C-alpha positions in Angstrom: 109.8 17.9 -42.5 107.7 18.1 -39.4 105.2 15.7 -38.0 102.9 17.1 -35.0 100.5 19.2 -33.8 99.3 22.6 -34.9 97.2 25.1 -33.5 95.3 28.3 -33.6 96.7 30.9 -30.6 94.6 33.8 -29.1 96.8 36.0 -27.3 96.6 38.8 -24.5 98.0 40.8 -22.6 97.2 41.6 -18.6 98.9 43.8 -16.0 98.9 40.7 -13.9 97.4 37.4 -13.6 94.1 37.7 -12.2 92.7 35.6 -8.9 89.4 33.6 -8.9 86.5 35.8 -9.1 88.3 39.0 -10.3 88.4 40.3 -13.8 91.6 41.9 -15.6 91.4 43.9 -18.9 93.2 42.2 -22.0 95.3 44.1 -23.9 96.6 43.7 -27.6 94.8 41.0 -28.6 96.2 38.8 -31.5 95.5 35.6 -33.5 98.2 33.7 -34.5 98.9 29.8 -35.7 100.3 27.5 -33.1 101.8 24.4 -32.4 105.4 23.3 -31.6 106.0 21.4 -35.0 104.4 23.8 -36.9 105.8 27.1 -35.8 109.5 25.0 -35.6 108.4 25.1 -39.6 107.5 28.4 -40.1 110.8 29.3 -38.1 113.0 27.1 -41.0 111.0 28.8 -43.6 111.8 32.7 -42.5 115.5 31.6 -42.2 115.4 30.2 -45.9 115.0 26.4 -45.7 112.2 24.4 -47.5 109.6 22.8 -45.4 106.6 20.5 -45.1 104.3 19.5 -42.1 102.1 16.6 -41.8 99.6 16.6 -39.3 95.7 16.7 -38.9 93.0 19.4 -38.7 88.9 19.5 -39.5 87.4 21.6 -42.0 86.3 24.1 -39.5 87.1 28.0 -38.6 90.3 27.0 -36.7 91.5 24.9 -39.3 91.4 27.3 -42.2 93.1 29.6 -40.2 95.9 27.0 -39.2 96.3 26.6 -43.1 96.5 30.2 -43.6 99.0 30.2 -41.2 101.3 27.8 -42.5 100.8 28.6 -46.7 101.5 32.1 -45.7 104.7 31.2 -44.5 105.4 29.0 -47.5 105.5 26.1 -45.4 103.9 23.0 -47.8 100.7 21.8 -46.6 100.1 18.8 -49.2 100.3 16.2 -46.6 98.1 18.1 -43.9 95.2 16.0 -43.5 91.6 18.0 -43.3 89.1 15.5 -41.6 85.3 16.8 -42.0 82.8 18.0 -39.3 85.5 18.1 -36.3 87.2 20.7 -34.6 90.6 21.6 -34.7 92.9 22.5 -31.7 93.2 26.2 -30.3 94.4 28.1 -27.2 93.7 31.4 -25.2 97.2 32.8 -24.3 97.3 34.9 -21.2 100.8 37.0 -20.9 101.7 38.8 -18.0 103.1 42.6 -18.9 106.4 43.2 -17.5 107.8 39.2 -17.5 106.6 37.9 -20.9 105.6 34.9 -18.6 102.3 33.2 -20.0 99.4 30.9 -18.9 98.3 28.8 -21.6 94.1 27.8 -21.9 93.7 25.0 -24.9 91.2 22.9 -26.5 92.6 19.9 -27.7 91.3 18.7 -31.5 88.8 16.0 -31.6 90.2 14.5 -35.2 91.0 10.9 -35.2 94.6 10.0 -35.1 96.7 9.8 -38.4 96.7 6.8 -39.9 99.5 4.8 -41.7 98.0 5.4 -45.2 97.6 9.4 -44.4 101.7 9.8 -43.7 103.6 9.5 -47.1 106.7 7.5 -46.9 108.2 9.0 -50.1 108.2 12.7 -48.6 109.7 11.4 -45.3 112.3 9.6 -47.2 113.5 12.3 -49.2 113.9 14.7 -46.2 117.3 15.8 -44.2 115.5 16.3 -41.0 112.4 14.8 -39.5 111.0 17.1 -36.3 108.8 15.1 -34.2 106.9 16.4 -30.8 105.7 12.6 -30.1 102.4 14.2 -29.4 100.7 11.3 -31.8 102.8 8.7 -30.5 101.7 5.9 -33.2 102.0 8.1 -36.2 105.3 9.3 -34.6 106.8 6.1 -34.3 105.6 5.0 -37.6 107.1 8.3 -39.0 110.8 7.9 -37.2 111.1 4.3 -38.3 110.6 5.3 -42.2 113.2 8.1 -41.4 115.5 5.8 -39.7 115.4 3.4 -42.6 116.2 6.5 -44.8 119.0 7.9 -42.8 117.4 10.9 -42.4 118.1 12.9 -39.0 115.6 12.8 -36.2 114.8 15.4 -33.8 112.5 15.1 -30.9 110.6 18.0 -29.1 110.2 16.8 -25.8 108.2 20.1 -24.2 106.4 18.8 -21.6 106.5 14.9 -20.2 104.7 12.3 -22.4 104.8 8.7 -23.0 105.2 9.6 -26.9 108.3 11.8 -26.4 110.2 8.9 -24.3 109.1 6.5 -26.6 110.8 8.1 -29.5 114.1 9.0 -27.7 116.3 5.9 -28.3 115.4 6.8 -32.1 116.4 10.1 -32.0 119.8 11.8 -33.3 118.8 14.8 -31.3 116.5 14.9 -28.0 115.8 18.5 -26.7 114.1 18.8 -23.9 112.3 21.6 -22.0 113.1 22.5 -18.0 109.6 21.5 -17.5 110.2 18.0 -18.9 113.6 17.7 -17.3 112.0 18.2 -14.2 108.9 16.0 -14.9 111.2 13.1 -15.6 113.9 13.6 -13.1 114.1 14.4 -9.4 117.5 15.4 -9.8 118.3 19.0 -9.8 121.2 19.4 -12.0 119.8 19.5 -15.7 123.6 18.0 -16.7 122.5 15.3 -14.7 119.1 15.0 -16.3 120.5 15.5 -19.7 123.3 12.1 -18.6 120.5 10.2 -17.8 118.3 10.8 -20.7 121.2 10.2 -23.1 121.5 6.8 -21.2 117.9 6.0 -22.8 119.7 5.9 -26.1 119.8 9.5 -27.5 122.7 10.5 -29.5 122.5 14.1 -28.2 120.3 15.8 -25.5 119.8 19.4 -25.2 118.2 20.8 -22.0 116.5 24.3 -22.5 116.4 26.5 -19.7 114.4 29.6 -20.4 116.3 32.7 -19.7 119.0 30.5 -18.2 120.1 29.4 -21.5 120.7 25.9 -22.7 122.9 22.8 -22.0 124.1 20.2 -24.5 125.3 16.4 -23.8 126.7 14.2 -25.8 128.7 10.8 -24.9 132.0 12.6 -25.7 131.2 16.4 -24.5 129.3 18.7 -22.3 128.9 22.5 -22.9 126.5 25.6 -21.6 125.0 28.0 -24.0 124.3 31.5 -22.1 120.7 33.2 -23.0 120.7 36.2 -25.2 119.6 39.5 -24.0 116.4 41.1 -25.1 113.5 42.8 -23.4 111.0 40.1 -23.3 107.7 40.5 -24.6 106.2 37.4 -25.0 107.9 33.7 -23.9 105.2 31.7 -26.4 106.7 29.5 -28.9 110.3 30.5 -27.9 111.2 26.9 -27.5 109.6 25.8 -30.9 111.5 28.4 -32.6 114.6 27.4 -31.0 114.0 23.6 -32.5 113.7 25.5 -36.0 116.6 27.1 -35.7 118.6 24.4 -34.3 117.6 22.2 -37.4 118.5 25.3 -39.7 122.0 25.1 -38.0 121.8 20.8 -38.7 121.2 21.8 -42.4 124.1 24.4 -42.4 126.4 21.6 -40.8 127.5 24.0 -38.1 129.1 22.2 -35.4 127.1 22.0 -32.0 128.4 24.8 -30.4 127.7 27.5 -33.5 123.9 25.5 -33.9 123.1 26.0 -30.6 124.4 29.7 -30.2 122.2 30.5 -33.5 119.5 28.6 -32.1 119.3 30.6 -28.6 119.6 33.9 -30.5 117.0 33.3 -33.0 114.8 32.0 -30.0 115.7 35.5 -28.3 114.4 37.6 -31.0 110.9 35.7 -31.1 110.5 37.2 -27.6 110.4 40.8 -28.9 106.6 41.0 -29.8 103.5 38.9 -29.0 102.7 35.5 -30.1 104.7 32.6 -31.5 105.6 33.6 -34.8 105.1 37.4 -35.0 108.7 38.4 -34.4 110.4 35.1 -35.9 113.5 36.8 -37.2 114.7 36.1 -40.9 118.5 35.1 -41.5 119.8 38.4 -41.9 118.4 39.8 -38.5 120.0 37.0 -36.4 123.3 37.3 -38.3 123.2 41.2 -37.2 122.1 40.2 -33.7 125.2 38.0 -33.4 127.5 40.2 -34.6 126.7 42.3 -31.5 127.3 39.4 -29.2 124.1 40.2 -27.1 125.0 37.5 -24.3 123.4 38.3 -21.0 
């Protein structure tokens, strides 16, 4: 079960990011669903897990694309709230050819925040894992409390420094922070030191993703580093979101943390093969075959 942001992404490739007042031709334009939690649910669905998404959109054109992007991937949207006459979130993502690095220009939704009555406690109570991105702080806190009461595992996606993510840290079983979040949170240069700081705030396990440099995991008992896997990166959009979905898949399989991190890293690497956050998300067989070849960089 995931509660969080969903959007539509317009993506295109440029030779290089243009200067101010310059022009640059866009190639390989594509439109895909996006959003941290929504894309994580799509990842889980492709890997074979049963998924459901709680969020809020409007009845506009972007909202219809968001719904289609989830239902076409067998993500349950029975609890996706649609508010009339508002605007759903969308983004323009400019990808630099060669490096796969991207620049995101986005327009936030103007729907009202999820209300208490719009969050179905029953479906959270029956979930095995709840993923939150903290973007809707109040509804995320409510959902986290429901999950905690029902002993549902809580995973928090801390993509960037925001109040909602920090508010959830002491309720999380797994707090997954991006390198950007870590840098914004602490002046320390050592990701392990930052992870230890975050662990001290109450998380049971802290993971920091470091892009092409891999990822680290810290618990009160141990620390380990997971190297990145070697792929030709076309686009890194959604890489972290896919990591989160694949990490949860490992939790559902009851794998140990080392195996779960390895699997999540491989799945995220495979996503980078094509443009967009979802186009190249692999299925389980693809990931297993990739791991058999041990494509570590």
